C-alpha positions as CSV (number, residue, x, y, z in Angstrom):
1,X,-22.7,32.1,30.9
2,X,-20.2,31.1,28.2
3,X,-16.8,29.6,28.7
4,X,-14.1,32.2,28.0
5,X,-11.2,30.6,26.0
6,X,-7.7,31.9,25.1
7,X,-5.9,30.2,22.2
8,X,-2.1,29.9,22.5
9,X,-0.2,28.5,19.5
10,X,2.7,29.8,17.4
11,X,1.0,28.9,14.2
12,X,-1.6,31.5,13.2
13,X,-3.4,29.1,10.9
14,X,-4.0,26.7,13.7
15,X,-5.3,29.5,15.9
16,X,-7.6,30.8,13.1
17,X,-9.0,27.3,12.6
18,X,-9.6,26.7,16.3
19,X,-11.3,30.1,16.6
20,X,-13.6,29.4,13.7
21,X,-14.6,26.0,15.1
22,X,-15.0,27.1,18.7
23,X,-17.0,30.3,17.9
24,X,-19.6,28.1,16.2
25,X,-20.4,26.7,19.7
26,X,-22.8,28.9,21.7
27,X,-21.3,27.8,25.0
28,X,-17.8,29.0,24.1
29,X,-16.3,32.5,23.5
30,X,-12.8,33.0,22.3
31,X,-11.5,36.1,24.2
32,X,-7.9,36.3,22.9
33,X,-5.0,34.7,21.1
34,X,-1.3,34.5,21.7
35,X,1.6,33.2,19.7
36,X,3.8,32.0,22.6
37,X,3.9,31.6,26.3
38,X,5.1,35.1,27.0
39,X,2.3,36.7,24.9
40,X,-0.2,34.4,26.8
41,X,1.0,35.6,30.2
42,X,0.8,39.2,29.1
43,X,-2.7,38.7,27.6
44,X,-4.0,37.1,30.7
45,X,-3.1,40.2,32.7
46,X,-5.8,42.1,30.7
47,X,-8.2,39.4,29.6
48,X,-10.3,37.2,31.9
49,X,-10.3,33.6,30.8
50,X,-11.7,30.3,32.0
51,X,-9.7,27.9,29.9
52,X,-6.4,28.3,28.0
53,X,-5.8,26.0,25.0
54,X,-2.0,25.7,25.1
55,X,0.4,24.5,22.4
56,X,3.6,22.9,23.7
57,X,6.5,23.8,21.4
58,X,6.7,27.5,21.0
59,X,9.4,30.2,20.8
60,X,10.5,32.3,23.8
61,X,8.4,30.5,26.4
62,X,7.1,27.0,25.7
63,X,3.8,25.6,26.8
64,X,5.1,23.7,29.7
65,X,6.8,26.7,31.3
66,X,3.8,28.9,30.5
67,X,1.4,26.4,32.0
68,X,3.4,26.3,35.2
69,X,3.5,30.1,35.5
70,X,-0.2,30.4,34.8
71,X,-1.3,27.8,37.3
72,X,0.9,29.3,40.0
73,X,-1.3,32.5,39.9
74,X,-4.4,33.1,42.1
75,X,-7.7,32.4,40.4
76,X,-5.8,30.9,37.4
77,X,-7.7,29.6,34.4
78,X,-7.6,26.0,33.6
79,X,-5.1,24.9,30.9
80,X,-5.8,22.3,28.2
81,X,-2.7,21.2,26.3
82,X,-2.7,20.8,22.5
83,X,-0.3,18.1,21.4
84,X,0.7,15.5,18.8
85,X,1.9,12.0,19.7
86,X,5.4,12.8,18.5
87,X,5.8,15.2,21.5
88,X,4.0,13.2,24.2
89,X,6.7,13.6,26.8
90,X,6.1,17.4,26.7
91,X,2.4,17.0,27.2
92,X,3.2,14.8,30.2
93,X,5.4,17.5,31.6
94,X,2.6,20.0,31.1
95,X,0.3,17.7,33.1
96,X,2.8,17.7,35.9
97,X,3.0,21.5,35.6
98,X,-0.7,21.9,36.3
99,X,-2.5,21.4,33.0
100,X,-6.0,19.9,33.4
101,X,-5.6,17.5,30.4
102,X,-4.5,17.3,26.8
103,X,-6.0,17.1,23.3
104,X,-4.6,16.0,20.0
105,X,-4.4,18.8,17.5
106,X,-6.5,16.9,15.0
107,X,-9.3,16.1,17.5
108,X,-12.8,16.7,16.2
109,X,-14.7,19.8,17.3
110,X,-17.1,17.9,19.5
111,X,-14.3,16.3,21.5
112,X,-12.5,19.7,21.9
113,X,-15.7,21.4,23.0
114,X,-16.5,18.6,25.5
115,X,-12.9,18.7,26.9
116,X,-13.1,22.5,27.4
117,X,-16.4,22.0,29.3
118,X,-15.0,19.2,31.4
119,X,-11.8,21.1,32.3
120,X,-13.8,24.2,33.1
121,X,-16.0,22.2,35.4
122,X,-12.9,20.9,37.3
123,X,-13.1,17.4,35.8
124,X,-9.4,17.5,35.1
125,X,-9.1,14.2,33.2
126,X,-10.4,14.5,29.7
127,X,-10.5,12.0,26.9
128,X,-9.5,9.1,29.2
129,X,-8.5,6.8,26.3
130,X,-6.0,9.2,24.9
131,X,-4.8,10.3,28.3
132,X,-4.1,6.6,29.1
133,X,-2.2,6.1,25.9
134,X,0.0,9.2,26.7
135,X,0.8,7.9,30.2
136,X,1.4,4.4,28.8
137,X,3.9,5.9,26.3
138,X,5.9,8.1,28.7
139,X,6.0,5.7,31.6
140,X,6.6,2.5,29.7
141,X,10.2,1.2,29.3
142,X,11.9,3.4,26.8
143,X,9.4,6.2,27.2
144,X,10.1,9.8,28.2
145,X,9.9,9.0,31.9
146,X,11.8,5.7,31.7
147,X,14.5,5.5,34.4
148,X,12.5,7.4,37.0
149,X,12.0,5.2,40.0
150,X,8.4,4.0,40.4
151,X,8.4,3.4,44.2
152,X,5.5,3.2,46.5
153,X,4.6,6.6,47.7
154,X,4.3,6.7,51.5
155,X,1.3,9.0,51.2
156,X,-0.8,6.1,49.9
157,X,-0.7,4.6,53.3
158,X,-3.0,7.4,54.4
159,X,-5.8,6.1,52.2
160,X,-8.4,3.6,53.4
161,X,-8.9,0.5,51.2
162,X,-12.0,2.1,49.6
163,X,-10.1,5.3,48.9
164,X,-7.4,3.3,47.1
165,X,-10.1,1.6,45.0
166,X,-11.5,5.0,44.1
167,X,-8.0,6.3,43.3
168,X,-7.4,3.4,40.9
169,X,-10.6,4.1,39.1
170,X,-9.7,7.8,38.8
171,X,-6.3,6.8,37.4
172,X,-8.0,4.5,34.8
173,X,-9.8,7.7,33.5
174,X,-13.3,7.0,34.8
175,X,-15.7,9.8,35.8
176,X,-17.4,9.9,39.1
177,X,-20.6,8.4,37.6
178,X,-18.6,5.5,36.1
179,X,-16.8,4.9,39.4
180,X,-20.1,4.9,41.2
181,X,-21.4,2.2,38.9
182,X,-18.3,0.1,39.0
183,X,-17.9,0.2,42.8
184,X,-21.7,0.2,43.5
185,X,-21.6,3.5,45.3
186,X,-23.7,6.7,45.1
187,X,-22.1,9.3,42.9
188,X,-22.1,11.8,45.8
189,X,-20.2,9.3,47.9
190,X,-17.6,9.0,45.1
191,X,-17.2,12.7,45.0
192,X,-16.6,12.8,48.7
193,X,-14.0,10.0,48.4
194,X,-12.2,11.9,45.6
195,X,-12.1,15.1,47.7
196,X,-10.6,13.2,50.6
197,X,-8.0,11.5,48.4
198,X,-6.9,14.8,47.0
199,X,-6.7,16.3,50.5
200,X,-4.8,13.4,52.1
201,X,-2.3,13.2,49.3
202,X,-1.9,16.9,49.0
203,X,-2.9,17.0,45.4
204,X,-4.3,19.8,43.4
205,X,-6.6,17.8,41.1
206,X,-7.4,14.5,39.4
207,X,-4.5,14.9,36.9
208,X,-2.0,14.9,39.8
209,X,-3.8,11.8,41.2
210,X,-3.4,10.0,38.0
211,X,0.3,10.9,37.7
212,X,0.9,9.8,41.3
213,X,-0.9,6.4,40.7
214,X,1.4,5.7,37.7
215,X,4.6,7.0,39.2
216,X,4.2,5.2,42.4
217,X,3.4,1.9,40.7
218,X,-0.2,1.7,42.1
219,X,-1.3,1.4,38.5
220,X,1.2,0.3,35.8
221,X,1.1,1.2,32.1
222,X,0.2,-1.5,29.6
223,X,-2.1,-4.5,29.4
224,X,-1.1,-6.0,32.7
225,X,-3.8,-3.9,34.4
226,X,-6.8,-6.2,34.0
227,X,-9.2,-3.7,35.3
228,X,-8.7,-1.2,32.5
229,X,-11.1,-2.2,29.7
230,X,-12.8,1.1,29.6
231,X,-12.4,3.5,26.7
232,X,-14.3,6.6,25.7
């Protein structure tokens, strides 16, 4: 079964380029296009989709608001945000609104296809190295989220020491397999820990877990985190 994708971008040239690239992949089918958030919402009422590739800055209804409204619906498709580094703060807002991850608009086809597959599979964090750079940017002093208090979240007290370790690794962008290797655990055990973390913290997915880890100060942006030497 192929992954059904909807493209949302106010620039037709970008949509056309994405469609041509994605339709060269046998595992992906582009089932529709929209020029803004309002068109996307209307389209999704008549077209079944698994993943929405969502631009941020668009007329009428932007990508952040559209993502929030899509993800509020039952059986909602996953949302993968398309961004450039000059609008990082909007991509961060989209993550908080329910997007499963984000991509740079100039990302190579292979990276886009892999990200679509990961998000479709529920592995919300994609391209950990770029996700980390975005979070570093918006949460660092002077960034888009500067001034927001990063205070310990009382929900973290619900976690066992091992669960806190796993949460830190999730926040660093590691997959379950990588976490298992780093913490010397079975991959199935890591999956169980991640599920318990999301339940205890009342989080929807791994993206929300990453945001919580940063906003609560559990993991801080920048080089002072000695455990984050991993890139992909």
